[in-house]
N, C-alpha and C positions, 0 to 999 in steps of 0.2 A: 471269962473261960472260953467263949466261942472266938475271940480274938487270938487267943493262944493256940487253938486248934488250928485256924485258918492260917496263922503264921507257921505252924509246924508242917502243914500241908503244902504251903506254899514253898518251904525251904525244901521239903522232900522232892517235890516236883522240880524245882529250880536245879537241885542235885542231880537228879536223874538227866534232866535236859543239858546241864553242863557235861555230865559224863558221856552222855549220848553224843554231843557235839565234838567233845575232844577225841572220842572213838572214831567218828566219821572223818574228822580232819587227819588224824594219823593214818587211817586207812587210805585216804586219797593221796596223802604224802608218800605213802610206802608205795602204792601202785604207780604214782608217776616217777618215783626212783628207779622202780622196776623197769618200766618202759624206757627210761634214759639209758638204763644198763644194757637193755636189749639193743637199743638203737646204736649205742656206742660200740658195742660188740659186731653188729652187723656191717658198720662202716669200717672197723678194723678189718674184719675179714674179706670185705669187699676189695679192699686195697690189695690183699694178698692173692685173691681168687683170680683177678684179671689177668696179671702175668701168668699164672699157674694154668688156666684154661687156655690161654693162648699156646703155651709151649706144648700141652697135651695135644691140643687141636693140631699144631704143626707136627708133632711125631706121629699122630695118627694118620695124617695125609701122607707123611713120608713112609709109614708101613703100607698104606694103600698104593702109593706110586711104585714102591718096590715091588710089589705083588703084579701091578700091571706091567712092569717091566718084565718081569719073569714071563707072563702070559705073552708079551709080545715076543719073545726068546731075545730079549737084550739083556743088558747088565742089570741083574737085581742084587749084586753083592751087598750092597748096604741094607739088606733086609733085616738081618739081625740086629744092626745098630738101630734102626728105627723101631723095631719091635721092642727092643729093651728100653729105648727111651719112653715109649707109649706106656709100658709097664709101669716104669718109674713114676711118671707123671701121674698116671690113672690112680697108683696107690696115694699118692700125696693128696689127690683131689677127693679121694673116697673119704679121708679123714676129715675135710671140712666141708663137704659138699651137701647139700640138702638131698632129700631122698629121691626128688624126681631124677637129678643130674646122676646120683649113683646108680639106680635102676637103668638109666639109658647108657650110661658107662658099661655096666655089665652086659647089655644087650649087643652095644658094640664090639665088645671083645669076644663075645659069643659067635657073633657073624664074622668076626675076622678069622676065628679059630675054625670055625666051619668051611668058609670059603677058602681060605689059604691052602688047604691041604690038597683039593684037587688041582689047583693053580700050580703049586710047587711040584707035587708028586707026578700028576698025569698030564699037565702043561695041555688043557683043553684046547680043541680047535676054536677058530673063530665061529664057524658055524654051530657050535653049541650054545652060543648066546654070550652075553655078558656074565662072567661068574661072579662079579663083586656088586652085583645090584642091592643085595641085603645089606652088605656094609654101607654102601651109599646111603641107603634109606636109613639105616640106624645112626649115621653120622648126622644127618639131618636133623634127626629126632634130638640128638645129644646137643647139636648147637642151638636148637631152640630152648631146649633145658636151660643152657648156660645163659642165653639171653633173658630168660624169665627170672633166673636167679641173680643176675647181675643188675637187673633193675633196681631203681631206687629201693633204699630201705624200708621206706614207708610202704611202696607198693607191696613188697614181700611180706610185711606185717600184716597189711590189709588182706592178702590171700590167705595167709596162715589163720587170721581169725575167721575169715569166711569159711574156710574148710573145717575147722573145729567146731562149727555151729551145727 
């Protein structure tokens, strides 16, 4: 009778160990598949973000250069074209960008809108100081956010894990 009880206990323990092992293996496999999907998605978006961010940066600098031309009383007739392109690319970028890029992009747009009005309507004198300093500072922050986001997907994932802790 003791042998039967020991056999029953052994079978029960074996069943629990087998169940626990299968559960842990399945959980590890699901985690691995999830990480592979995240990595594949980041790589896919990375190939789309590079040209988008390049085009956005070119449009923003075009907007900036048009404002500088107006400030210097030169031809700034392409202002609307550059501003429209910048808005177009910024909308597309905001759909796939990380939070840091989106917030930096909002700040750049805010600085452009704030600094453009005095340049366009008042035409400040050079003695007033450089009217687009905040735009240039915001552009530096945006470009740094672009670089950080376009870093290798493993670095991005490591930063996300670190910030979520």
